TORRODREN-696731 format. One record per residue (C-alpha): residue in one letter; x negated, y, z. Coordinates in nm, 4 decimals, always signed. Each point is the difference from the previous one (the first is absolute). Layout:
% residues N
<pt "A", <X, Y, Z>>
...
//
This chain:
% residues 106
<pt "M", <+0.1326, -0.9675, +1.4539>>
<pt "D", <+0.0737, +0.2308, +0.2887>>
<pt "E", <+0.2744, -0.1441, +0.2202>>
<pt "V", <+0.1359, +0.3406, +0.1022>>
<pt "S", <+0.0264, +0.1847, -0.3302>>
<pt "G", <-0.0174, -0.2839, -0.2497>>
<pt "A", <-0.2801, +0.1893, -0.1777>>
<pt "V", <-0.2414, -0.2043, -0.2049>>
<pt "A", <-0.3454, +0.1496, -0.0509>>
<pt "A", <-0.1300, -0.0586, -0.3514>>
<pt "P", <-0.3451, -0.0052, -0.1591>>
<pt "F", <+0.0061, +0.3490, -0.1453>>
<pt "A", <-0.2407, -0.0352, -0.2912>>
<pt "S", <+0.2051, -0.2656, -0.1777>>
<pt "L", <+0.3293, +0.1873, +0.0240>>
<pt "Q", <-0.0607, +0.3223, -0.1929>>
<pt "L", <+0.2941, +0.1054, -0.2133>>
<pt "E", <-0.0979, +0.0228, -0.3642>>
<pt "G", <-0.0509, +0.3583, -0.1184>>
<pt "R", <+0.0294, +0.1451, +0.3504>>
<pt "D", <-0.2191, +0.0629, +0.2982>>
<pt "L", <+0.2439, -0.1725, +0.2345>>
<pt "F", <-0.0685, -0.3190, +0.1872>>
<pt "V", <+0.2299, -0.2257, +0.1997>>
<pt "V", <-0.1111, +0.0445, +0.3614>>
<pt "A", <+0.2821, -0.2010, +0.1615>>
<pt "R", <+0.3220, -0.1879, -0.0711>>
<pt "C", <+0.3080, -0.0347, +0.2196>>
<pt "M", <+0.3020, -0.2251, -0.0428>>
<pt "V", <+0.2313, +0.2570, +0.1631>>
<pt "P", <+0.0302, +0.3462, -0.1630>>
<pt "T", <+0.0348, +0.1761, +0.3361>>
<pt "D", <-0.3329, -0.1462, +0.1127>>
<pt "A", <-0.1621, +0.1253, -0.3212>>
<pt "W", <+0.1315, +0.3525, +0.0532>>
<pt "L", <-0.1205, -0.0082, +0.3611>>
<pt "L", <-0.3483, -0.1106, -0.1053>>
<pt "R", <-0.0056, +0.2643, -0.2741>>
<pt "G", <+0.0856, +0.2627, +0.2616>>
<pt "V", <-0.2864, -0.1182, +0.2184>>
<pt "L", <-0.2394, +0.0235, -0.2955>>
<pt "V", <+0.1211, +0.3486, -0.0983>>
<pt "A", <-0.0296, +0.1175, +0.3614>>
<pt "G", <-0.3581, -0.1294, -0.0085>>
<pt "G", <-0.0793, +0.2034, -0.3110>>
<pt "V", <+0.0464, -0.2673, -0.2690>>
<pt "P", <+0.2334, +0.1064, -0.2847>>
<pt "A", <+0.1850, -0.3326, -0.0185>>
<pt "V", <+0.3112, -0.0885, -0.1988>>
<pt "V", <+0.2517, -0.2845, +0.0186>>
<pt "A", <+0.0874, -0.2088, -0.3065>>
<pt "D", <+0.2786, -0.2555, -0.0592>>
<pt "A", <+0.1945, +0.0990, +0.3121>>
<pt "N", <+0.3208, +0.0647, -0.1933>>
<pt "H", <-0.0097, -0.3407, -0.1701>>
<pt "V", <-0.0548, -0.1796, +0.3286>>
<pt "Q", <+0.2581, +0.2143, +0.1824>>
<pt "A", <+0.2619, -0.0870, -0.2628>>
<pt "D", <-0.0624, -0.3738, +0.0334>>
<pt "L", <-0.2197, -0.1258, +0.2837>>
<pt "L", <-0.0161, -0.3450, -0.1602>>
<pt "I", <-0.2118, +0.1448, -0.2820>>
<pt "A", <-0.2722, +0.1172, +0.2419>>
<pt "P", <-0.2077, -0.3209, -0.0151>>
<pt "A", <+0.0176, -0.0048, -0.3800>>
<pt "L", <-0.1292, +0.3583, -0.0190>>
<pt "G", <-0.2626, -0.0609, +0.2650>>
<pt "G", <+0.1717, +0.2378, +0.2389>>
<pt "V", <+0.0005, +0.3777, +0.0096>>
<pt "R", <-0.3378, +0.1438, -0.0951>>
<pt "I", <-0.1755, +0.2895, +0.1739>>
<pt "L", <-0.2411, +0.1706, -0.2398>>
<pt "A", <-0.2863, +0.2425, +0.0635>>
<pt "P", <-0.2672, +0.1665, -0.2167>>
<pt "G", <-0.3344, -0.1757, -0.0337>>
<pt "S", <-0.1856, +0.2746, +0.1845>>
<pt "Y", <+0.2077, -0.0713, +0.3148>>
<pt "L", <-0.0343, -0.3796, +0.0150>>
<pt "A", <-0.2401, -0.0156, +0.2945>>
<pt "Q", <+0.2054, +0.2510, +0.1964>>
<pt "A", <+0.3212, -0.1907, -0.0805>>
<pt "A", <-0.1542, -0.3296, +0.1112>>
<pt "D", <-0.1081, +0.1553, +0.3317>>
<pt "I", <+0.3456, +0.1486, +0.0616>>
<pt "I", <+0.1804, -0.3251, -0.0867>>
<pt "A", <-0.2329, -0.1966, +0.2288>>
<pt "A", <+0.0640, +0.2459, +0.2845>>
<pt "F", <+0.3761, -0.0221, -0.0617>>
<pt "E", <-0.0095, -0.3793, +0.0099>>
<pt "R", <-0.1984, +0.0087, +0.3256>>
<pt "G", <+0.2780, +0.2124, +0.1504>>
<pt "E", <-0.2076, +0.3136, +0.0528>>
<pt "F", <+0.2909, +0.2244, -0.1004>>
<pt "A", <+0.2597, -0.1663, +0.2253>>
<pt "L", <+0.1758, +0.2166, +0.2554>>
<pt "D", <+0.0436, -0.1094, +0.3604>>
<pt "D", <+0.3558, -0.0590, +0.1167>>
<pt "D", <-0.0178, +0.3127, +0.2161>>
<pt "A", <-0.1700, +0.2251, -0.2602>>
<pt "D", <+0.1329, +0.3547, -0.0162>>
<pt "V", <+0.1053, +0.0571, -0.3601>>
<pt "G", <+0.1558, +0.3405, +0.0657>>
<pt "A", <+0.3536, +0.1274, +0.0192>>
<pt "P", <+0.2597, -0.1054, -0.2583>>
<pt "L", <+0.0383, +0.2339, -0.2980>>
<pt "V", <+0.3793, +0.0008, +0.0228>>
//
């Protein structure tokens, strides 16, 4: 488990959803972390989706019973998703404290 995001990498081949070409590429115990990781995957070109976030958001105590919030991606993107998740966990996308993120949009 990644200490920063709480993401849990999973063996992709064993977690295909029946009748769909979607695989669980990661799990997070906190919905916000799952949405963040999904955003990183989408920015990297992987069409990822989040599942079970509403259940966990409604009652955080149910998260362990559900196995956390799932991040799903199509089978053809599994290698790319694994590379992106590994890079995220290594901190390759972290911004420095003095990074210029542009002017506020307000």
